[in-house]
N, C-alpha and C positions, 0 to 999 in steps of 0.2 A: 427790493432787491429780488429777483430771479431766485426761484425754486431750484434751478439746474446749477447755480454757480456754487464751484466748487468749496468743501469746505475748509477752512485754513488749519494749521497744524493741532493738534492735539492738546499743547502745549497752552493754547489760548483756553479751552475749554477748562482746562483744569486750573487755570487762575480763576476763573468764573466758578467755578465749584467749588473754591476755596473759601469764598467771603463768608459764609454762614458758618463754617466750622471753626474758623478762626474765631470767629465772634462767641462762639459757643465755649471753646475751649481756654481760650485766652484768660478769661476771670475765674476760672475755677479754681487755681490754686490762692486767689486773692479772698475766698469767701470767706472765712474765717476770721481775717481781718478788716473786711468789708461790715461784716456782723457788727464786730466791736466797735468800729468807726460810728454807723449810724445807729448803736445801740439796739438792735436787735436779736433775736434768738436765732438759735442754727434754724429753726423751721422755718422761720420767716424770712432768711436770707437766703435760702433752700429755694425758696419761690423763684426767685433770679432765675436759675435751672430749669425748675418745674414749668414755669408761665412761656419760658423759650422754648422748649420742647413742645408745649401745647399748642403755642402759636404756631409754629413749626410744622406739627401736624394739620392743623386746622388750615393755614397757606396752601402746603401742598394738595389739599382737598380741592380747595377752590382754584389753584393754579393749574393743575390738569385739563378742565372742563375749558377755563380760559383760554389756554394756550390753544385747544383743540378749536376754538371757536373764531379766535381772533389772530391767532397765528404765534409762533414763538417768540418772535422780536419783541412786539408791543410789551409782551408779558415782562420779558427781562427787564427791558429799558426803566418800565413803571418798578418795580420789584426791587432792583439794585437802589434807584432813586429814595425808595422808602426805607430801606436800610441804611441807606447814608444819614437820613435825619433821624435816624433811630441813634445812630453813631455819635451823632452831635449830642443828642439831647443827654445822652450818658455821657460824654465828655465833663457835662456842668451839672451833673445829678448830686444832690446833696443830702437827699432824704429816698427813704425806702420806694415811697410811689414814683417819682420821679425814676429812680432804677429801673423798676419793673415795667414802666410803660416804655420806657429805653428799649428794653429787652425784647416784648412783645414787637414793637415796629421793627429790629433788626431779624426778628425769627421772619416774621411776616413778608418781609422782603427778600432776604436772603435766601427763602427756599425756592426761589424762581432758579437761580443757579444750580440747586442740587438736582432738582427735578428735570429740568429742560436739556441740562447738558446730556445726560442719560436719554432723553428722548430722543433729541437730535442724532445721536449715535444709531439709534433705532431707526429713524427715519431715513438714513442714507447705507445701512448696512445690514449684513443676512445677522441670524442670534449668534452665531458663534465668532464673527468679526467682530459683532456688536459687543460681545462678552469680554473679548479682549481690550476694545477702545475704554470701555466701563472698567476696565480693569486698571487703566492708567489714571481715571478720573477717581477711581477709589484710593490709588496711590496718591494723589494730590491730596486727599482729604486725609490720608495718613501722615504726609507733609505736614498738614495744618497742624493736626494733632502732636506732631513732633515739636513746632516751632512755637504753639500757641503756649502751653503750659509752662515751658521754660520759659520763654520770652515775657510771660505773665508773670511768672513768680520774682523773676529779678525786678522788671519795672516796679511792680509791686512794693518790694522790698525797699527800693531805692527812691522810689516819685512818689506811691500812693496808687490806690485802685482807680481813680479817676483815669487815669492816662493812659489805662489798657485800652481804653476806646479810639485813642488816636490812631494806633495800627489800622483797626477796622477802616476807619473813615479813608487811609490812603488807600484799602487795597479796593472798598468800593467803588472810588473813584476811577481806578484803573480800570475795572471788571466793565464800567458803564462806558467807557470809552471805547472799549474792547468789542462789545457789542455792537456798539453804536458805527463803529467804523469796518468791523472784520467780518460778524455774525451774519450770514444770510438766511433767509427765511426758510425753512426745511418742511415745514406742514403739507403733506400731499393733498390732504381731503380736509375739508373745516366743516365743522357741523354748524347747522343754520340757526341754532337757538340756544338762549342761556335759562331758559324756564327751569322752574326748581325740579317739576316733573319730570323732563327732560333728563336733569343732572342726574336726579336718584334712580332713573331708570338704567342712565350708563353705568352708575356705580353697581347696579343690580346686574347688568349685563356681564360686568368685568368680575364681579364675585362668583359667576356661575361659570364663567369661562372655567374648562379642563383643568384642574391642578394648581390653579393660579392661585387659591386660598393655601395650598400646601406648601409652594415656594415663598410665599409673603409670610406664613407663620414661622416656617424654617428661618428665615433671615432675621424674622423679629426677636424669635428666641434669643439666638445668638448675640444680640446687639443689647437685649434686654440685660444680659450678664455683664456688657460693659459699660452700661448705664448705671448700675448697682455699684460698680467699680468706682466709677467717677464720681459719683455721688458721696460717695463715703469716704475715699482713699485721703481727700484732703484733710478731713476730721480726725482721721487715724494717725496720719502722718503729724498733725499739730499735737494732738491730746494724748497719744498712746505711745508713738515712736519719740516726742519731742524736738521734732524737726520744724521748719516754718517753709513757708511759701516757693522760695527758691529750692528747698530739698525737695519738695513735690514736686517742681518742674524739672529738676534735673534725673531724678529717678523714673519719672514717666516716660522721659526718652525712651527705656525700654521699650516700653508698653508700644509706644508710638512706631520704633525702626521694626519691631515685631510687624506690626501690621503693614507698615512700608515695606517690607520684606516679602510678605505673602502676599500683598497686592502686586508688587513688581512681577514677580514669578506667576502670579495667575494669570497677567497679563501675556505671559509669553506661552503658558503652558495651556490655557485655554484652547485653544486651536488645534492643541495636539494630540490633548487628552479627551477632549469635550466637556461639558457643563456638568453631565451626571457624575463622573468620577472627581469632579473639581471640590463638588458641593459635598460627597462624603470624605473625600480626604480632609477637607475643612474643617469639618465637623468633626472627625475623628481627633486631630490635632489641638480644636478646643477644648474636647471632653478630657485629653490628656492632661492639657494645663490647669485647668481645674480640680482635676485627681491630683495632682502634684502640691497646688496650693494647699489644699484640704489636707492631706496629709503632712507637710510642713508646717502649717499653721498649729495645728494639732500636736505635734512632737516637739516642734522647736519654738512655738512661740511667735508673734507677730514682729516683725521689725520688715525693713526693706527689702531683703532679699527672698524672703519667705512670700512677700505680695506679688514685687512687681518681676520677678524674673518669670515666675511661672505664667503672669498674666501677660508677659511678654510671646509665651509659646502660644497661649489661648488666641490672642490678636493674629498671630501667624495666619491659623486656621481661620480666622476670621477673615483676615485679606485673601485667603484662597476661597470660601466658600460664598462670600456677601456679592461679589461681581456676577458670578453665576450664578446664582438663586435670584438676584434682580432680574437678571437678563431672561433668566428662563420663565420666570413669573410674566413679567412686563409681555412678553411675545406672547403668552397664553390670548391675548388680546389683540387681535388684528386689525379692530377698528378704532380702536380709541387707546393708542399708548400711553400718552400724555396722562390720560385718566387713568390707566392701570399703573403707573409709575406714582402716582399723586397719591392713588388709595394705597398702596404699599407703604409709600412714606407715611400717609397718616396714621397705617396701623401700628407700624414700628415704632412711631414717635409719639403716639398715645401712651402705649404701652411703655416706652421710656421714661414719661413726664409720669406716669402711676410709679414706677420704681424710684425715680430721682425725690418723690416728695415723701414715699414710705422709707425710703431710707434713715432718716435720723432716729424715727420709730424703731427701725430693725437694730442701729447702733445701742439702742438703750437697753435691749435684749442682750448684746454681746457681738463681737465683731466675728466671731466663728460664725454666726447665723449668715452674715454677707456671703462667707467664703461658700456656705453649703448650698445656698440660694443660686449661687457663680455656677457650682455643677450642676444643678438641676436643669438648668438651662438648657446647655447641650444636648441633654437628657431627650428634653421635650421636642428642641431642633430636629433632632434624626428621626422622632415618631411623626413628627408634621412632614419631613421629608418624604418618609416611607407613605404616607397616605395619596401621594402623587402616584400617576402611572407610567411613569417615565424614567425608571432606574437603572436602566441599563442603554 
């Protein structure tokens, strides 16, 4: 397809970007039950989250340079097909190893939609307009996070955790057809080599780009708080509150709706307020939510309201800051936006993978420490943001 073909409506890109978030989040409520069914420990079943995030990080690291070399469409078509194979394997997994392989394949393939949906927006639009478009993509991820845990909790309760992979099978099939028939090639300039030294040089050049690392770390710290929450909340609900997977899914709707509200309004406000004000506003709301959570848990104890309501406020702030931090960071690299996007995803998800695997150890020390770390994250995000030179 020609590069100058108009892009289809943003809805097509939102569906494409929902593939991996659905697969990631739909299994979360079922982790305690999957561990019991497979006869494994909390730390072992947590690998299904950790390895997913790790593979997603590595996939984004590869996806960026590959898309800069061969174009957006071939990478998307191949990646979504790999994700489909992972969904199929997961639907029939009967041991931990099969489940973990399925999760890795899902992540490696699904990362292409998350990376390249953002990159395609930056291929065609200015930074501020792209931030608004990316806001809608972020909104689709919020919708995924709202649907997937609730859907997953009820499917797991009534049918079993293996059936959670069937929804992802359907979504990946639709997304592959959208890319095949609707998405044009948008790469303006293609690199001429995939040699390792050239790829490493590309990443080094992106890291050296003024302000890139500040924006990348800023959004990473906010995301880390979210990973700490989703990695611990299913076990807290199951073990400390006495709920089941459906209870977690229902209450998690509040968190997802907060992210949805923030993302939707970010899409409308970014062009009016600008990137910098949106980032500061988002970080402030996230910090306020974390403070309320810590105070509530400390004085009132752990229950649904003290956990999920403050986290909803936190994710409203994340919805404001994330698309703007991403757009600002990616646009710092004019020559390799796919590489910049992939590297940002790599940094964020590697940190998320570490948080996910450390979560069971932190829970052993007490749930209050999860809340303390959630508060520390937006403080670090502010520090990272203020290291940039574009504060106004």
